[in-house]
C-alpha positions in Angstrom: 26.8 -28.9 -17.5 25.6 -25.1 -18.6 21.9 -23.9 -18.3 19.7 -23.3 -20.8 19.6 -19.5 -21.8 15.8 -19.1 -20.8 16.6 -19.9 -17.7 17.8 -17.2 -15.8 19.0 -16.2 -12.1 17.4 -13.5 -10.2 19.3 -10.3 -11.0 21.4 -8.4 -7.7 20.1 -5.4 -9.4 16.2 -6.0 -9.1 15.3 -7.6 -5.7 12.9 -6.7 -2.8 14.9 -5.3 -0.5 16.5 -2.9 -3.4 13.2 -2.1 -4.4 12.2 -1.1 -0.6 15.3 0.6 -1.0 14.5 2.7 -3.9 10.7 3.6 -1.9 12.9 4.7 1.6 14.5 6.7 -0.2 12.2 8.5 -2.6 10.1 9.1 1.1 13.3 10.4 2.7 14.3 12.8 0.0 11.1 13.8 -0.4 11.7 15.2 3.4 15.1 16.6 3.0 14.0 18.2 -0.7 11.6 20.5 1.5 14.2 21.8 3.4 15.3 23.3 1.0 14.8 26.8 0.9 15.8 27.9 -2.8 12.3 25.9 -4.1 10.1 28.2 -2.4 10.6 31.4 -5.3 7.3 33.1 -6.4 8.6 32.4 -10.1 8.9 28.8 -8.8 5.6 28.9 -7.3 3.8 30.7 -10.3 4.5 28.1 -12.4 4.1 25.1 -10.4 0.2 26.7 -10.1 -0.2 27.5 -13.7 0.8 23.9 -15.2 -1.6 22.5 -12.5 -4.3 23.8 -14.4 -2.8 23.5 -17.6 -2.4 19.7 -17.1 -5.7 19.5 -15.6 -7.9 20.8 -18.4 -5.4 18.7 -20.8 -6.4 15.7 -19.0 -9.9 16.0 -19.1 -10.3 17.3 -22.5 -11.3 13.8 -23.7 -13.9 13.4 -20.6 -15.4 16.5 -22.0 -15.3 15.4 -25.5 -16.5 12.3 -24.6 -19.7 13.3 -22.6 -20.7 15.9 -25.6 -20.8 13.1 -27.9 -22.7 10.9 -25.3 -25.2 14.1 -25.1 -25.8 14.5 -28.4 -26.7 10.4 -29.2 -28.4 10.7 -26.3 -31.3 13.3 -26.2 -31.1 13.7 -30.1 -32.6 9.8 -30.3 -29.5 9.3 -32.9 -28.5 6.2 -31.4 -29.3 4.6 -27.8 -26.3 4.7 -25.3 -25.8 3.3 -21.8 -24.0 6.2 -20.7 -22.7 5.6 -17.0 -21.6 2.2 -18.4 -19.7 3.7 -21.2 -18.5 6.9 -19.1 -17.1 4.6 -16.3 -15.2 2.5 -18.8 -13.6 4.9 -20.2 -12.6 6.6 -16.8 -11.1 3.1 -16.0 -9.2 3.4 -19.0 -8.0 7.1 -18.7 -6.9 7.0 -15.2 -5.0 3.3 -15.3 -3.6 2.3 -18.7 -3.2 6.1 -20.2 -2.1 8.1 -17.5 -2.1 11.4 -19.5 -0.9 13.4 -16.2 2.2 12.4 -16.4 2.4 12.3 -20.3 1.0 16.2 -19.8 3.8 17.3 -17.4 7.0 15.5 -19.0 5.6 17.2 -22.1 5.4 20.2 -20.6 9.6 19.6 -20.0 10.5 20.3 -23.4 8.9 23.9 -23.2 10.1 25.4 -20.5 13.0 24.9 -18.4 10.8 24.7 -14.8 11.4 21.0 -14.1 15.2 21.0 -15.2 15.7 23.9 -13.0 14.2 22.5 -10.2 16.6 19.5 -10.6 19.6 21.5 -10.7 18.7 23.1 -7.7 18.4 20.6 -5.4 21.5 19.0 -7.2 23.1 22.4 -5.9 21.4 22.0 -2.4 22.6 18.6 -1.8 26.3 19.5 -2.5 26.3 22.2 0.3 25.3 19.5 3.0 27.9 16.9 1.5 30.5 19.0 1.0 30.1 17.7 -2.8 31.0 19.2 -6.3 28.5 16.9 -7.8 26.6 20.3 -9.4 29.5 22.2 -10.0 30.6 19.3 -12.6 27.6 18.6 -14.0 26.6 21.8 -14.7 30.1 22.4 -16.9 28.9 19.2 -19.3 27.0 20.8 -22.8 23.5 20.0 -22.6 22.8 17.9 -25.5 18.9 19.2 -25.5 17.3 22.7 -24.8 13.7 23.0 -24.2 12.2 24.6 -27.4 10.7 27.3 -27.1 7.4 27.6 -29.1 4.7 25.1 -28.6 3.1 23.4 -31.5 0.1 25.3 -32.3 -0.8 23.1 -35.9 0.5 19.7 -37.6 2.9 21.7 -39.6 4.5 23.3 -35.9 4.5 19.9 -34.5 6.5 17.8 -37.7 8.7 21.1 -37.5 9.4 20.4 -34.0 10.1 16.2 -34.3 11.9 16.7 -37.1 14.5 19.7 -35.6 14.3 18.4 -31.8 15.7 14.7 -30.9 14.6 14.0 -27.5 10.8 15.4 -28.4 10.7 12.6 -31.4 11.9 10.0 -28.6 9.5 11.2 -26.1 6.8 10.6 -28.6 8.1 7.6 -29.8 8.1 6.3 -25.9 5.2 6.6 -24.8 3.4 5.6 -28.5 5.1 2.5 -27.5 3.9 3.1 -24.0 0.4 2.8 -24.7 0.1 0.0 -27.5 1.3 -2.0 -24.5 -0.7 -0.8 -21.8 -3.6 -0.8 -25.0 -3.4 -4.7 -25.1 -2.8 -5.6 -22.4 -6.3 -3.6 -21.6 -7.8 -5.2 -24.6 -7.0 -8.6 -23.2 -8.9 -8.5 -20.1 -11.9 -6.5 -21.1 -12.3 -8.9 -24.0 -11.3 -12.5 -22.4 -10.5 -15.4 -25.1 -8.8 -18.7 -25.2 -5.3 -17.1 -25.4 -6.1 -13.9 -22.8 -4.0 -15.9 -19.7 -1.5 -17.4 -22.1 -0.6 -14.0 -23.7 -0.4 -12.6 -20.3 1.3 -15.5 -18.4 3.8 -14.4 -21.8 4.4 -10.5 -21.1 4.4 -10.9 -17.4 7.6 -13.6 -17.6 9.2 -11.2 -20.9 8.9 -8.9 -17.5 10.3 -10.5 -14.5 12.5 -13.6 -15.6 15.7 -11.8 -16.2 14.5 -9.7 -12.6 13.6 -11.9 -10.5 15.0 -15.2 -12.2 13.0 -18.2 -14.2 11.4 -19.9 -11.0 10.3 -17.0 -9.3 8.5 -15.1 -12.6 7.0 -18.7 -13.2 5.4 -18.7 -9.2 4.4 -15.5 -9.9 2.8 -15.9 -13.2 1.1 -19.4 -12.0 -0.4 -16.9 -9.0 -1.6 -14.3 -10.7 -3.3 -16.8 -13.2 -5.7 -17.9 -10.1 -7.1 -14.5 -9.7 -9.0 -12.1 -11.9 -6.8 -11.0 -15.1 -7.3 -7.1 -13.7 -4.4 -8.1 -11.6 -2.0 -9.3 -13.8 -2.5 -5.9 -15.8 -2.3 -4.1 -12.8 1.5 -5.6 -11.7 2.5 -5.2 -15.4 0.4 -1.4 -15.6 2.8 -0.5 -12.4 5.4 -1.9 -13.0 6.3 0.1 -16.2 4.3 3.4 -15.5 6.3 3.4 -12.5 10.4 2.4 -14.8 8.9 4.9 -17.2 8.5 8.1 -14.6 11.5 7.6 -13.2 13.3 7.6 -16.4 11.4 10.7 -17.3 13.0 12.2 -14.3 16.2 10.8 -15.1 16.2 13.6 -18.3 18.0 16.0 -16.8 20.6 13.7 -15.8 20.9 12.1 -19.3 20.8 15.0 -21.4 24.6 16.5 -19.5 26.4 13.1 -19.3 25.7 12.0 -23.3 25.2 8.0 -23.3 24.2 6.1 -25.9 21.7 4.5 -26.3 23.5 1.1 -25.5 25.2 2.7 -22.3 22.0 4.1 -20.6 19.9 0.5 -21.2 23.1 -1.1 -19.3 22.7 1.9 -16.8 19.7 1.9 -16.6 19.7 -2.7 -16.5 22.4 -2.3 -13.0 20.2 -0.3 -11.1 16.7 -1.9 -12.2 15.4 -2.5 -8.7 16.1 1.1 -7.0 14.8 2.6 -10.0 11.5 1.3 -10.3 11.4 0.9 -6.2 11.7 5.3 -6.6 9.4 5.4 -9.2 6.9 3.5 -7.7 6.8 5.7 -4.6 6.0 9.1 -6.4 3.5 6.9 -9.0 1.9 5.9 -6.3 1.4 9.4 -4.9 0.1 10.7 -8.6 -2.6 8.0 -8.6 -3.5 8.9 -5.2 -3.6 12.3 -5.8 -4.3 13.3 -9.4 -5.2 17.1 -8.6 -1.7 17.3 -6.9 0.2 15.5 -9.6 2.3 18.7 -10.8 3.7 19.9 -7.0 4.3 15.8 -6.8 6.2 15.7 -9.6 8.1 18.8 -9.1 9.3 17.0 -5.3 10.0 13.9 -7.7 12.8 15.8 -9.6 13.8 17.8 -6.7 14.4 14.0 -5.2 16.4 12.9 -8.4 18.1 16.0 -8.0 19.5 14.2 -4.3 19.0 10.5 -6.3 21.6 10.8 -8.9 24.2 10.7 -6.0 23.5 7.7 -5.1 23.3 6.2 -8.3 26.8 7.4 -10.1 29.7 9.2 -9.0 30.4 12.9 -9.2 31.2 13.5 -13.0 33.9 14.8 -14.6 33.7 18.4 -15.2 35.3 18.2 -18.6 33.9 17.1 -21.4 36.6 15.0 -22.5 36.9 13.0 -19.6 33.0 11.7 -20.0 34.1 8.8 -22.4 35.7 6.9 -19.8 33.5 8.3 -17.0 30.7 6.9 -18.6 32.7 3.3 -18.9 33.0 2.8 -15.3 29.3 3.6 -14.7 27.5 1.4 -16.7 27.6 -1.2 -13.6 26.3 0.2 -10.4 29.3 0.4 -7.9 28.1 2.5 -4.8 24.9 -0.5 -4.7 26.3 -2.2 -1.5 26.7 1.4 0.3 22.9 2.0 -0.8 21.1 -0.9 -0.3 23.2 -0.9 3.5 21.1 2.5 4.0 24.4 4.6 4.4 22.0 7.6 3.2 20.5 7.8 6.4 23.7 8.7 8.4 24.4 11.9 5.7 24.3 15.4 7.4 20.7 16.7 6.8 18.3 17.2 9.2 17.0 13.8 10.8 14.2 12.7 9.8 11.8 12.1 12.5 11.7 7.7 12.6 14.5 7.6 10.3 16.0 5.1 12.5 13.7 2.2 10.5 15.3 3.1 7.5 18.5 1.4 8.8 16.7 -1.5 9.0 17.9 -4.3 7.2 
């Protein structure tokens, strides 16, 4: 008898082993990427420094505004406030649910070519080591979106940007949905009620049932229901944030192979686990060392210049051949090669202790 449609089996593309391989590739490619001499140009270092300061200011603007409001309310005796409680709650919300650092860095990529260049620079370096043609073919494909030269300084210029730059519009819409989901989770754990466990359980089940399978998902939900709501929120936020980061890092690749939205979803679905593991490594580093966020994000894009060569075959140089090639890439044909650890044996400088990457 056929299983009911709401009962699913574990996905081959999402397992503990596949996620760990994603983390391993992220760590190993970081070492390999920093061996690329083209990374250490004066222009690159100057831009990363400028963006580091810009993102720091952007991320801390809400905190400065709130501190000013609290100062005025507290010392003008207009309204009594518990400044310590308000600030601690605000910092918790901003740091764990907004991820303004990643949002700010990704937004910059729409106005400057640095991050796109980093992806291509390391893709070229990977080709030089592996004697492949990935970079040479990819750069011959038309980039469907280019960087917007003018930063919006008013509502009118922002509206013009949204109407004339589909890529930026999709970026804003995607993060709006992402933040609405995070806000819902934050409200559920901050103001628990009768249905908090039920809603969080439903959100968790919707997230994992097609990846882990129905029974493992129910076991995960049962385990999380026995601890504080905070841990369910952490699992959900880390999963979606890590996946979101990986997809942001894939933008320079997606802009050239020109997948439809359906094809992009299918492409991602067949690589869910490895993408999550790759994003989790870099997301954890950014959370751990926020003052180095731009540097870590830059390294992550360098790593993506290597990682994407593991995720798909070498693209054709002719745009007319893309339709057929895209169709062949929707299902990940190289999964066994990657999950088997063959990437460790490529002719890069050996990573100290890299033998552990060959372990099953």
